Every structure is written in structure tokens, then in C-alpha cells.
C-alpha positions, 0 to 999 in steps of 0.5 A: 532538508529532504523529509526521511525516506523520500530521497534514497536509492531503492535496491532490488530484491527487497520488501518496502513500507510505502505509505502517504497522505493526503497534502494538509492532512485532507482526505484523499478518499471521500466516498466508495468510488474513490477507494474504487478507482484508487484499487482499479489503478493498482489492478491495471499496473499490477495485474499480469496482462497490462490493461488500456485505460478508456482511451486505449493508453497506458497498457503498462504492468509492473507484474514482474517487477512488483509483489503487492503483499498488503494494503490498506486505504483510509480516508486521510492516507495510504498504506502498501507493503510490496516486494521488489524484484531486480528492478527497484526503480518500478517502485517510483515509476508505479506509484508516479502513475498510480497516484497522478491518475488518482489526482487527476480523477480526484480534481475533476470529480471535485472541482479542485486543482493542485496537489493531493498527496503530501509530497512524493510517497515514502517508502521504508525498507523492511530488512527483517522477516520478523519486523516484515510480519509486523508490517503487515499487521500494523497495515491490517489493524489500522481501521478500528473495525479491521475485519469489516474494513472493506478496502485493506488486502485482509480478505486475501488472508482470511477470507480466502480471496484471490486476484493476482494484483494482491500476493500474500503468499510470502507473508503467509510463510512467515508467521507461525502463529496459528490462524493470520486472524488470531495473529491479529487478535493477539496484537496486545503481545506485540504492541512495543513494536507495532508503536514503534512503526507507528512512531516511525511514521509520525516522524517521516 
């Protein structure tokens, strides 16, 4: 039987929580360079102007189709919250390109062969505004020392960072808890919601 959330028809004008982990739960990021390479791939494909690789190939951009709202890279998995516009197939194409390119980089660097990720990415559609803002909080709270974790979109929320490939503006318009940092600190009040998200991922 296919895994839940893998084989489905994605719809336009929708938010999705995307996640995946290393095959056999292995680490997929071993040093700072690994995190940087993965983020550079996201930047390449989500920036307004398409970027070529060092060989002058693959000048593709999904800027018009996908908005990256939030992300967090952890040693053995990653999370993203994205908005998909009129072309939902762009999400599959984006993840295919990013994960394939990263796997090639990783395998060459660490002298390994085979799959790096645990199958295709998982994508869970977010259907309510309330759940949407809690997903963003869940993603940012993944690291224990989340305020100092370098590989999440949190600085774009609380430190004024700007980049055209990270676009959290839609999330800004949803929460009404004062500062976003305070919103994170108050997670205990919404622990049941966060536990529900974690349960969904554990059983995917």
C-alpha cells in the first residue's frame, strides 16, 4: 500500500507542509557546507531570476509558481511550508530537482551510492489559517536551540532578514499574538496542536 501523502493530486492555490528524512533515518547534513549547498539549491530555483549552474545548465526558476513561507533543515530531515499558485506540478518538479542535485553532491562528497532520501518527499495540504500558523511554529521549533539555529527561516521572521526566495508575508498576516518570537515562546498553550502535527508526521 502506498505511504500516506505520497501519491496524490496536488491542487492549485494551496499551502503544503513538505517534509522528508534520510533513508534509514540516516543524517543527510553532516557539516555546514551540506546545509549551505541545500539552501543554495532552493535559492537557485526560487529566486526571481533563474540561475545557471557552474556548467551553464538548468536556468529554471519556480518563482512565479511557489512561495517558500518557512523552512528548517535538521541533521536527518527537513521541513518546508510553501504556497503553490496555479501550477501545482511545480512543487513536484522543484523537489525533484533539489533532491536529485543534492543527492549527487552528497554521494560524490562522501563516496557513496544510492538513494539518500526516504522515498519521495511527503506533502500534507494545510487547509485552515489556524493550522497554517501552527505549522510555521512547529517548523521553527524543531531545533532545541531554535533561536540560534542557523538553518531555518526564523531570522526572516524575527531579525528582519530579507531574500526574494523566502517569502513569509502571508504568515505575517495571520497571527495576532504580538511578536512572532513571543508566539514561539507561548507554544505550551498550543501544545496539543503541535503534538497533532508531530503525530501526523510520525505515522506518515
